[in-house]
C-alpha positions as CSV (number, residue, x, y, z in Angstrom):
1,M,-0.1,-0.3,0.0
2,T,2.8,2.4,0.8
3,G,4.1,1.9,-2.8
4,S,1.2,2.6,-4.2
5,R,0.7,6.2,-2.3
6,E,3.8,7.1,-3.2
7,M,3.5,6.5,-6.8
8,I,0.3,8.4,-6.6
9,A,1.9,11.2,-5.1
10,D,4.3,11.3,-7.9
11,S,2.2,11.2,-10.5
12,R,1.4,14.1,-12.8
13,F,-1.9,12.6,-13.6
14,V,-3.5,13.4,-10.1
15,V,-4.4,17.1,-8.8
16,H,-2.9,16.5,-5.3
17,E,-4.2,19.2,-3.6
18,P,-7.9,19.4,-5.0
19,F,-9.5,21.7,-2.6
20,E,-7.3,24.7,-3.8
21,N,-9.1,24.0,-7.3
22,K,-12.2,25.0,-6.1
23,G,-13.6,27.5,-8.5
24,K,-10.3,26.9,-10.3
25,W,-10.7,24.0,-12.4
26,N,-10.4,25.5,-15.7
27,Q,-7.2,26.9,-15.2
28,V,-6.3,23.6,-14.2
29,F,-7.0,22.5,-17.8
30,G,-5.9,25.9,-19.3
31,N,-9.2,26.2,-20.9
32,D,-13.1,26.8,-20.4
33,H,-14.4,23.4,-21.6
34,P,-17.3,21.8,-19.4
35,I,-16.4,19.9,-16.7
36,Q,-17.5,16.3,-16.3
37,I,-17.1,13.9,-13.2
38,E,-17.0,10.2,-12.2
39,I,-17.2,9.3,-8.7
40,G,-15.7,6.2,-8.0
41,M,-14.1,5.8,-10.9
42,G,-12.3,2.5,-10.5
43,K,-9.6,1.4,-12.8
44,G,-10.3,4.3,-14.7
45,R,-11.3,2.6,-18.1
46,F,-14.9,4.5,-18.3
47,M,-13.3,8.0,-17.9
48,M,-10.4,7.3,-20.1
49,D,-12.6,6.2,-23.1
50,L,-15.1,9.1,-22.6
51,A,-12.2,11.6,-22.7
52,A,-10.7,10.0,-25.8
53,V,-13.7,10.6,-27.6
54,N,-14.8,14.1,-26.3
55,P,-11.3,16.3,-26.4
56,N,-13.5,19.4,-25.8
57,I,-14.5,18.0,-22.2
58,N,-12.6,18.3,-19.4
59,Y,-13.0,15.0,-17.2
60,I,-12.1,14.2,-13.7
61,G,-12.3,10.9,-12.2
62,I,-12.5,10.6,-8.6
63,E,-11.3,7.2,-6.4
64,K,-10.8,6.6,-2.7
65,Y,-8.7,3.7,-2.9
66,S,-4.9,4.1,-3.4
67,T,-4.7,0.7,-5.0
68,V,-7.4,1.2,-7.6
69,L,-6.3,4.6,-8.6
70,L,-3.1,3.3,-9.3
71,R,-4.4,1.0,-11.8
72,A,-6.0,4.2,-13.7
73,I,-2.3,5.9,-13.4
74,Q,-0.9,3.2,-15.0
75,K,-3.3,3.1,-17.9
76,M,-2.6,6.9,-18.3
77,E,0.9,6.5,-18.7
78,E,0.3,4.1,-21.7
79,N,-1.9,6.5,-23.3
80,E,-1.9,10.1,-21.9
81,L,-5.1,11.9,-22.4
82,A,-4.7,16.2,-21.6
83,N,-8.5,16.3,-20.8
84,L,-8.3,14.0,-17.9
85,R,-7.5,14.3,-14.4
86,F,-7.5,12.0,-11.2
87,I,-8.3,12.6,-7.5
88,R,-7.8,10.4,-4.6
89,M,-10.3,11.6,-2.3
90,D,-13.5,10.6,-0.2
91,A,-17.0,11.5,-2.3
92,E,-18.2,13.2,1.1
93,D,-15.7,15.9,0.3
94,I,-17.1,16.8,-3.0
95,C,-18.8,20.1,-2.2
96,E,-15.2,21.2,-0.7
97,V,-13.6,20.7,-4.3
98,F,-16.2,22.0,-6.6
99,D,-17.3,25.1,-6.8
100,K,-21.7,25.8,-7.2
101,G,-22.4,25.2,-10.9
102,E,-19.2,24.1,-11.6
103,V,-19.6,20.6,-12.8
104,A,-21.7,19.8,-16.2
105,K,-22.5,16.3,-15.3
106,I,-21.6,14.0,-12.6
107,Y,-21.1,10.0,-13.5
108,L,-22.1,7.2,-10.9
109,N,-21.2,3.5,-12.0
110,F,-21.3,1.0,-10.5
111,S,-21.1,2.1,-6.8
112,D,-20.7,0.3,-3.6
113,P,-24.3,-0.9,-2.8
114,W,-23.9,-0.9,1.2
115,P,-26.8,-3.3,1.6
116,K,-27.4,-2.4,5.4
117,D,-30.0,0.0,6.1
118,R,-27.8,2.1,9.0
119,H,-25.3,2.7,6.0
120,A,-28.0,3.9,3.1
121,K,-26.9,7.7,3.7
122,R,-23.4,6.4,2.4
123,R,-25.0,5.3,-1.2
124,L,-24.2,7.5,-3.8
125,P,-27.4,8.3,-5.2
126,S,-29.0,8.8,-1.9
127,R,-30.4,12.2,-1.2
128,Q,-27.7,12.9,1.1
129,F,-25.4,12.5,-1.7
130,L,-27.7,14.4,-4.1
131,E,-27.8,17.3,-1.8
132,R,-24.0,17.7,-2.4
133,Y,-24.6,17.1,-5.9
134,D,-27.0,20.0,-6.0
135,A,-24.3,22.1,-4.8
136,I,-21.9,21.7,-7.7
137,L,-23.9,20.7,-10.7
138,A,-24.7,23.4,-13.1
139,K,-28.0,24.6,-13.9
140,D,-29.0,22.1,-16.2
141,G,-26.7,19.5,-15.4
142,R,-27.4,15.9,-14.8
143,I,-26.4,12.4,-13.3
144,E,-26.2,9.7,-15.3
145,F,-26.2,6.3,-12.9
146,K,-25.3,2.7,-13.5
147,T,-26.0,-0.5,-11.5
148,D,-26.1,-4.3,-11.9
149,N,-27.6,-4.3,-8.2
150,E,-31.7,-4.0,-8.4
151,D,-31.8,-3.2,-4.8
152,L,-29.5,-0.4,-5.0
153,F,-31.3,0.8,-8.3
154,D,-34.8,0.7,-6.6
155,F,-33.2,2.7,-3.5
156,A,-32.2,5.2,-6.2
157,L,-35.2,5.4,-7.8
158,E,-36.9,6.1,-4.8
159,E,-34.5,8.9,-3.4
160,I,-35.3,11.1,-6.5
161,E,-38.6,12.9,-5.7
162,P,-37.9,13.4,-2.1
163,A,-34.3,14.9,-3.0
164,G,-36.2,17.3,-5.4
165,W,-34.6,15.9,-8.5
166,Q,-36.8,14.5,-11.5
167,L,-36.2,11.6,-13.6
168,E,-35.3,12.3,-17.1
169,A,-35.0,8.1,-18.5
170,A,-34.4,5.0,-16.6
171,T,-34.1,1.5,-18.1
172,R,-34.3,-1.9,-16.3
173,D,-32.1,-3.4,-19.4
174,L,-29.8,-0.9,-20.9
175,H,-28.3,-3.4,-23.3
176,H,-31.6,-4.2,-24.7
177,D,-32.8,-0.4,-24.7
178,E,-31.8,0.9,-27.9
179,R,-32.7,4.7,-26.9
180,M,-30.6,4.4,-23.8
181,L,-27.8,2.2,-25.1
182,A,-26.7,4.5,-28.1
183,G,-23.3,6.1,-27.2
184,N,-22.9,4.2,-24.3
185,I,-19.3,4.0,-23.0
186,M,-18.9,0.5,-20.7
187,T,-16.9,0.6,-17.5
188,E,-15.0,-2.8,-16.6
189,Y,-17.6,-4.2,-14.0
190,E,-20.6,-3.2,-16.9
191,E,-18.5,-5.5,-19.5
192,K,-17.9,-8.2,-16.8
193,F,-22.0,-8.5,-15.9
194,S,-23.4,-8.1,-19.2
195,S,-21.5,-10.7,-20.4
196,L,-22.9,-12.9,-18.0
197,G,-26.0,-11.9,-18.9
198,N,-27.3,-9.7,-16.3
199,P,-29.1,-6.9,-16.7
200,I,-27.8,-3.5,-16.2
201,Y,-29.7,-0.6,-14.7
202,K,-29.8,3.1,-15.3
203,Y,-31.3,6.6,-14.8
204,I,-30.5,9.8,-16.2
205,I,-32.0,12.5,-13.2
206,Y,-31.8,16.5,-13.4
207,R,-33.1,19.3,-10.7
208,N,-36.7,20.6,-10.6
């Protein structure tokens, strides 16, 4: 673990003082392109694929586990992308890193389901996190959430209205939903689960 942290600390792809960049992320990238983030990016495949096909959008992948983030850094060393940066941090601190309206879109992919009821507020699509996202998302911003966990998806749907958000689109079988599948970029987990025949659940939400 110590080696992983040292490698992360030395990486030019990681923003090491993210709290100092609140409200100034366009300066980090050196342009005024919109900023999109993925919370819990895992090994980074989704973010890297998005960044590669959308050079006029800036992407930030957020991951709290050093060993997982290291895998993303290793991939970036093989295929560097100027419009992608990583942050190692806990998602609970998201409002300390991004200013009001600074983020154009938020992606939540295959988040930890935290199955015990007492941990519900830790789930990334919970109303507690939706309140945090509300503080940083642009007025016309969207959240896209994908999971293979039906219980988590049901929970996420139930949280939308109480949190003051609206459902734009949803599917319980993404890979057989032609409209929502258009332009879809898969994560590592998505490829694994869908290859086993497991349905992938997805929603897109916005604020009232």
